mmCIF file of the C-alpha atoms, coordinates in Angstrom:
data_MODEL
# 
_entry.id   MODEL 
# 
loop_
_atom_site.group_PDB 
_atom_site.id 
_atom_site.type_symbol 
_atom_site.label_atom_id 
_atom_site.label_alt_id 
_atom_site.label_comp_id 
_atom_site.label_asym_id 
_atom_site.label_entity_id 
_atom_site.label_seq_id 
_atom_site.pdbx_PDB_ins_code 
_atom_site.Cartn_x 
_atom_site.Cartn_y 
_atom_site.Cartn_z 
_atom_site.occupancy 
_atom_site.B_iso_or_equiv 
_atom_site.pdbx_formal_charge 
_atom_site.auth_seq_id 
_atom_site.auth_comp_id 
_atom_site.auth_asym_id 
_atom_site.auth_atom_id 
_atom_site.pdbx_PDB_model_num 
ATOM 1   C CA . MET A 1 1   ? 26.979 -4.213  15.959  1.00 0.00 ? 1   MET A CA 1 
ATOM 2   C CA . PRO A 1 2   ? 26.793 -5.183  12.254  1.00 0.00 ? 2   PRO A CA 1 
ATOM 3   C CA . LYS A 1 3   ? 28.115 -2.617  9.842   1.00 0.00 ? 3   LYS A CA 1 
ATOM 4   C CA . ASN A 1 4   ? 26.241 -0.999  7.008   1.00 0.00 ? 4   ASN A CA 1 
ATOM 5   C CA . PRO A 1 5   ? 27.500 -1.690  3.515   1.00 0.00 ? 5   PRO A CA 1 
ATOM 6   C CA . PRO A 1 6   ? 29.981 0.819   2.105   1.00 0.00 ? 6   PRO A CA 1 
ATOM 7   C CA . GLU A 1 7   ? 28.473 4.046   0.747   1.00 0.00 ? 7   GLU A CA 1 
ATOM 8   C CA . SER A 1 8   ? 29.038 2.920   -2.855  1.00 0.00 ? 8   SER A CA 1 
ATOM 9   C CA . MET A 1 9   ? 26.972 -0.245  -2.214  1.00 0.00 ? 9   MET A CA 1 
ATOM 10  C CA . GLN A 1 10  ? 24.259 1.792   -0.524  1.00 0.00 ? 10  GLN A CA 1 
ATOM 11  C CA . HIS A 1 11  ? 24.007 4.047   -3.569  1.00 0.00 ? 11  HIS A CA 1 
ATOM 12  C CA . HIS A 1 12  ? 24.012 1.031   -5.903  1.00 0.00 ? 12  HIS A CA 1 
ATOM 13  C CA . LEU A 1 13  ? 21.202 -0.686  -3.971  1.00 0.00 ? 13  LEU A CA 1 
ATOM 14  C CA . ARG A 1 14  ? 19.060 2.476   -4.002  1.00 0.00 ? 14  ARG A CA 1 
ATOM 15  C CA . GLN A 1 15  ? 19.587 2.790   -7.749  1.00 0.00 ? 15  GLN A CA 1 
ATOM 16  C CA . ARG A 1 16  ? 18.832 -0.889  -8.389  1.00 0.00 ? 16  ARG A CA 1 
ATOM 17  C CA . LEU A 1 17  ? 15.597 -0.848  -6.420  1.00 0.00 ? 17  LEU A CA 1 
ATOM 18  C CA . ASN A 1 18  ? 14.407 2.402   -7.995  1.00 0.00 ? 18  ASN A CA 1 
ATOM 19  C CA . ASP A 1 19  ? 15.200 1.133   -11.502 1.00 0.00 ? 19  ASP A CA 1 
ATOM 20  C CA . HIS A 1 20  ? 13.376 -2.117  -10.763 1.00 0.00 ? 20  HIS A CA 1 
ATOM 21  C CA . ALA A 1 21  ? 10.360 -0.329  -9.283  1.00 0.00 ? 21  ALA A CA 1 
ATOM 22  C CA . ARG A 1 22  ? 10.046 1.909   -12.351 1.00 0.00 ? 22  ARG A CA 1 
ATOM 23  C CA . ALA A 1 23  ? 10.021 -1.180  -14.586 1.00 0.00 ? 23  ALA A CA 1 
ATOM 24  C CA . ARG A 1 24  ? 7.796  -3.458  -12.461 1.00 0.00 ? 24  ARG A CA 1 
ATOM 25  C CA . TRP A 1 25  ? 5.774  -1.333  -10.020 1.00 0.00 ? 25  TRP A CA 1 
ATOM 26  C CA . PRO A 1 26  ? 4.238  1.720   -11.738 1.00 0.00 ? 26  PRO A CA 1 
ATOM 27  C CA . GLN A 1 27  ? 2.106  2.359   -8.630  1.00 0.00 ? 27  GLN A CA 1 
ATOM 28  C CA . LEU A 1 28  ? 5.255  3.623   -6.901  1.00 0.00 ? 28  LEU A CA 1 
ATOM 29  C CA . ASP A 1 29  ? 6.775  7.036   -7.477  1.00 0.00 ? 29  ASP A CA 1 
ATOM 30  C CA . ARG A 1 30  ? 10.059 5.951   -5.950  1.00 0.00 ? 30  ARG A CA 1 
ATOM 31  C CA . VAL A 1 31  ? 11.774 3.695   -3.440  1.00 0.00 ? 31  VAL A CA 1 
ATOM 32  C CA . GLU A 1 32  ? 13.395 5.092   -0.314  1.00 0.00 ? 32  GLU A CA 1 
ATOM 33  C CA . VAL A 1 33  ? 16.112 3.048   1.357   1.00 0.00 ? 33  VAL A CA 1 
ATOM 34  C CA . ARG A 1 34  ? 17.594 3.794   4.767   1.00 0.00 ? 34  ARG A CA 1 
ATOM 35  C CA . TYR A 1 35  ? 20.364 1.922   6.545   1.00 0.00 ? 35  TYR A CA 1 
ATOM 36  C CA . ARG A 1 36  ? 20.810 0.956   10.164  1.00 0.00 ? 36  ARG A CA 1 
ATOM 37  C CA . ALA A 1 37  ? 22.975 -1.674  11.873  1.00 0.00 ? 37  ALA A CA 1 
ATOM 38  C CA . GLY A 1 38  ? 23.634 -3.754  8.758   1.00 0.00 ? 38  GLY A CA 1 
ATOM 39  C CA . PHE A 1 39  ? 20.067 -3.597  7.473   1.00 0.00 ? 39  PHE A CA 1 
ATOM 40  C CA . ALA A 1 40  ? 18.566 -1.763  4.508   1.00 0.00 ? 40  ALA A CA 1 
ATOM 41  C CA . TYR A 1 41  ? 14.922 -0.762  5.002   1.00 0.00 ? 41  TYR A CA 1 
ATOM 42  C CA . ALA A 1 42  ? 13.028 -0.349  1.716   1.00 0.00 ? 42  ALA A CA 1 
ATOM 43  C CA . ASP A 1 43  ? 9.878  1.767   1.557   1.00 0.00 ? 43  ASP A CA 1 
ATOM 44  C CA . GLY A 1 44  ? 7.711  2.420   -1.473  1.00 0.00 ? 44  GLY A CA 1 
ATOM 45  C CA . VAL A 1 45  ? 6.355  5.918   -1.992  1.00 0.00 ? 45  VAL A CA 1 
ATOM 46  C CA . LEU A 1 46  ? 2.999  6.136   -3.763  1.00 0.00 ? 46  LEU A CA 1 
ATOM 47  C CA . SER A 1 47  ? 2.079  8.979   -6.122  1.00 0.00 ? 47  SER A CA 1 
ATOM 48  C CA . GLY A 1 48  ? 0.092  10.751  -3.384  1.00 0.00 ? 48  GLY A CA 1 
ATOM 49  C CA . GLY A 1 49  ? 3.106  10.713  -1.066  1.00 0.00 ? 49  GLY A CA 1 
ATOM 50  C CA . GLU A 1 50  ? 1.980  7.823   1.151   1.00 0.00 ? 50  GLU A CA 1 
ATOM 51  C CA . VAL A 1 51  ? 4.959  5.777   2.344   1.00 0.00 ? 51  VAL A CA 1 
ATOM 52  C CA . LEU A 1 52  ? 4.609  1.990   2.489   1.00 0.00 ? 52  LEU A CA 1 
ATOM 53  C CA . PRO A 1 53  ? 7.178  0.138   4.588   1.00 0.00 ? 53  PRO A CA 1 
ATOM 54  C CA . LEU A 1 54  ? 7.888  -2.986  2.536   1.00 0.00 ? 54  LEU A CA 1 
ATOM 55  C CA . CYS A 1 55  ? 10.901 -5.000  3.597   1.00 0.00 ? 55  CYS A CA 1 
ATOM 56  C CA . ARG A 1 56  ? 14.181 -5.156  5.424   1.00 0.00 ? 56  ARG A CA 1 
ATOM 57  C CA . LEU A 1 57  ? 17.262 -6.524  3.722   1.00 0.00 ? 57  LEU A CA 1 
ATOM 58  C CA . ARG A 1 58  ? 20.134 -7.950  5.755   1.00 0.00 ? 58  ARG A CA 1 
ATOM 59  C CA . PHE A 1 59  ? 23.561 -7.154  4.386   1.00 0.00 ? 59  PHE A CA 1 
ATOM 60  C CA . GLY A 1 60  ? 25.767 -10.225 4.421   1.00 0.00 ? 60  GLY A CA 1 
ATOM 61  C CA . GLY A 1 61  ? 28.780 -8.785  2.668   1.00 0.00 ? 61  GLY A CA 1 
ATOM 62  C CA . VAL A 1 62  ? 27.695 -9.561  -0.900  1.00 0.00 ? 62  VAL A CA 1 
ATOM 63  C CA . LEU A 1 63  ? 25.998 -6.967  -3.092  1.00 0.00 ? 63  LEU A CA 1 
ATOM 64  C CA . HIS A 1 64  ? 23.698 -9.373  -4.931  1.00 0.00 ? 64  HIS A CA 1 
ATOM 65  C CA . THR A 1 65  ? 22.477 -11.589 -2.073  1.00 0.00 ? 65  THR A CA 1 
ATOM 66  C CA . TRP A 1 66  ? 20.628 -10.214 0.946   1.00 0.00 ? 66  TRP A CA 1 
ATOM 67  C CA . GLY A 1 67  ? 18.590 -11.711 3.780   1.00 0.00 ? 67  GLY A CA 1 
ATOM 68  C CA . PHE A 1 68  ? 14.868 -10.919 3.715   1.00 0.00 ? 68  PHE A CA 1 
ATOM 69  C CA . ALA A 1 69  ? 12.337 -9.778  6.279   1.00 0.00 ? 69  ALA A CA 1 
ATOM 70  C CA . ILE A 1 70  ? 8.882  -8.569  5.322   1.00 0.00 ? 70  ILE A CA 1 
ATOM 71  C CA . TYR A 1 71  ? 7.154  -5.648  6.994   1.00 0.00 ? 71  TYR A CA 1 
ATOM 72  C CA . LEU A 1 72  ? 4.047  -6.781  8.860   1.00 0.00 ? 72  LEU A CA 1 
ATOM 73  C CA . ALA A 1 73  ? 1.579  -3.940  9.214   1.00 0.00 ? 73  ALA A CA 1 
ATOM 74  C CA . SER A 1 74  ? -0.326 -5.964  11.821  1.00 0.00 ? 74  SER A CA 1 
ATOM 75  C CA . ARG A 1 75  ? 2.749  -5.887  14.089  1.00 0.00 ? 75  ARG A CA 1 
ATOM 76  C CA . ASP A 1 76  ? 4.273  -2.633  12.848  1.00 0.00 ? 76  ASP A CA 1 
ATOM 77  C CA . GLY A 1 77  ? 7.559  -4.456  12.478  1.00 0.00 ? 77  GLY A CA 1 
ATOM 78  C CA . TYR A 1 78  ? 9.657  -6.766  10.354  1.00 0.00 ? 78  TYR A CA 1 
ATOM 79  C CA . GLN A 1 79  ? 9.761  -10.548 10.424  1.00 0.00 ? 79  GLN A CA 1 
ATOM 80  C CA . ASP A 1 80  ? 12.382 -12.760 8.807   1.00 0.00 ? 80  ASP A CA 1 
ATOM 81  C CA . ASN A 1 81  ? 10.782 -14.662 5.997   1.00 0.00 ? 81  ASN A CA 1 
ATOM 82  C CA . ILE A 1 82  ? 11.504 -16.801 2.986   1.00 0.00 ? 82  ILE A CA 1 
ATOM 83  C CA . LEU A 1 83  ? 11.272 -15.701 -0.627  1.00 0.00 ? 83  LEU A CA 1 
ATOM 84  C CA . PRO A 1 84  ? 9.147  -17.384 -3.306  1.00 0.00 ? 84  PRO A CA 1 
ATOM 85  C CA . SER A 1 85  ? 12.282 -19.323 -4.282  1.00 0.00 ? 85  SER A CA 1 
ATOM 86  C CA . GLY A 1 86  ? 12.065 -21.058 -0.883  1.00 0.00 ? 86  GLY A CA 1 
ATOM 87  C CA . LEU A 1 87  ? 15.279 -19.441 0.341   1.00 0.00 ? 87  LEU A CA 1 
ATOM 88  C CA . PRO A 1 88  ? 15.736 -16.870 3.125   1.00 0.00 ? 88  PRO A CA 1 
ATOM 89  C CA . ILE A 1 89  ? 18.217 -14.955 0.933   1.00 0.00 ? 89  ILE A CA 1 
ATOM 90  C CA . GLY A 1 90  ? 18.084 -13.630 -2.589  1.00 0.00 ? 90  GLY A CA 1 
ATOM 91  C CA . SER A 1 91  ? 18.439 -10.613 -4.780  1.00 0.00 ? 91  SER A CA 1 
ATOM 92  C CA . PRO A 1 92  ? 17.156 -7.252  -3.546  1.00 0.00 ? 92  PRO A CA 1 
ATOM 93  C CA . GLU A 1 93  ? 14.705 -7.218  -6.452  1.00 0.00 ? 93  GLU A CA 1 
ATOM 94  C CA . GLU A 1 94  ? 13.283 -10.618 -5.500  1.00 0.00 ? 94  GLU A CA 1 
ATOM 95  C CA . ALA A 1 95  ? 12.741 -9.455  -1.929  1.00 0.00 ? 95  ALA A CA 1 
ATOM 96  C CA . PHE A 1 96  ? 11.228 -6.163  -3.073  1.00 0.00 ? 96  PHE A CA 1 
ATOM 97  C CA . ASP A 1 97  ? 8.846  -7.969  -5.452  1.00 0.00 ? 97  ASP A CA 1 
ATOM 98  C CA . CYS A 1 98  ? 7.759  -10.329 -2.698  1.00 0.00 ? 98  CYS A CA 1 
ATOM 99  C CA . ALA A 1 99  ? 6.821  -7.415  -0.440  1.00 0.00 ? 99  ALA A CA 1 
ATOM 100 C CA . CYS A 1 100 ? 5.228  -5.383  -3.234  1.00 0.00 ? 100 CYS A CA 1 
ATOM 101 C CA . GLY A 1 101 ? 3.152  -8.408  -4.242  1.00 0.00 ? 101 GLY A CA 1 
ATOM 102 C CA . LEU A 1 102 ? 1.575  -8.303  -0.798  1.00 0.00 ? 102 LEU A CA 1 
ATOM 103 C CA . TYR A 1 103 ? 1.171  -4.571  -0.294  1.00 0.00 ? 103 TYR A CA 1 
ATOM 104 C CA . LEU A 1 104 ? 0.312  -3.664  -3.889  1.00 0.00 ? 104 LEU A CA 1 
ATOM 105 C CA . ASP A 1 105 ? -1.970 -6.698  -4.310  1.00 0.00 ? 105 ASP A CA 1 
ATOM 106 C CA . ASP A 1 106 ? -0.191 -8.471  -7.162  1.00 0.00 ? 106 ASP A CA 1 
ATOM 107 C CA . PRO A 1 107 ? 0.397  -12.168 -6.402  1.00 0.00 ? 107 PRO A CA 1 
ATOM 108 C CA . THR A 1 108 ? 2.098  -12.656 -9.786  1.00 0.00 ? 108 THR A CA 1 
ATOM 109 C CA . ALA A 1 109 ? 5.171  -11.221 -8.035  1.00 0.00 ? 109 ALA A CA 1 
ATOM 110 C CA . TRP A 1 110 ? 5.482  -14.496 -6.134  1.00 0.00 ? 110 TRP A CA 1 
ATOM 111 C CA . LEU A 1 111 ? 5.736  -16.677 -9.210  1.00 0.00 ? 111 LEU A CA 1 
ATOM 112 C CA . THR A 1 112 ? 9.201  -17.971 -9.895  1.00 0.00 ? 112 THR A CA 1 
ATOM 113 C CA . PRO A 1 113 ? 10.200 -18.493 -13.505 1.00 0.00 ? 113 PRO A CA 1 
ATOM 114 C CA . PRO A 1 114 ? 10.538 -22.122 -14.583 1.00 0.00 ? 114 PRO A CA 1 
ATOM 115 C CA . SER A 1 115 ? 14.015 -23.599 -14.585 1.00 0.00 ? 115 SER A CA 1 
ATOM 116 C CA . THR A 1 116 ? 15.727 -23.661 -17.966 1.00 0.00 ? 116 THR A CA 1 
ATOM 117 C CA . ASN A 1 117 ? 17.645 -26.856 -17.163 1.00 0.00 ? 117 ASN A CA 1 
# 
């Protein structure tokens, strides 16, 4: 069975996602992250207390790059998916934005910045 990241990484990921949500997603009061079998499940909590399952991140051993699965309300489960970058892995913030774009109705979250090269 895959292992969860070390406790220090778990704390860091929670902090990162909450900091990002405060800056980008004012609709959310906070982000809750739980861990199971090498996955981090990120839920957004709205101001009224409603919890929105958003995405599942797969820990691959690196703090800044995680696999991505989006929560599908129609199936009440998670499905591996690709990010707007076209990759199945990316930063936790990129994955969180992708899911929030869907569930908080903001497609600008799926726009990738132009390359500076």
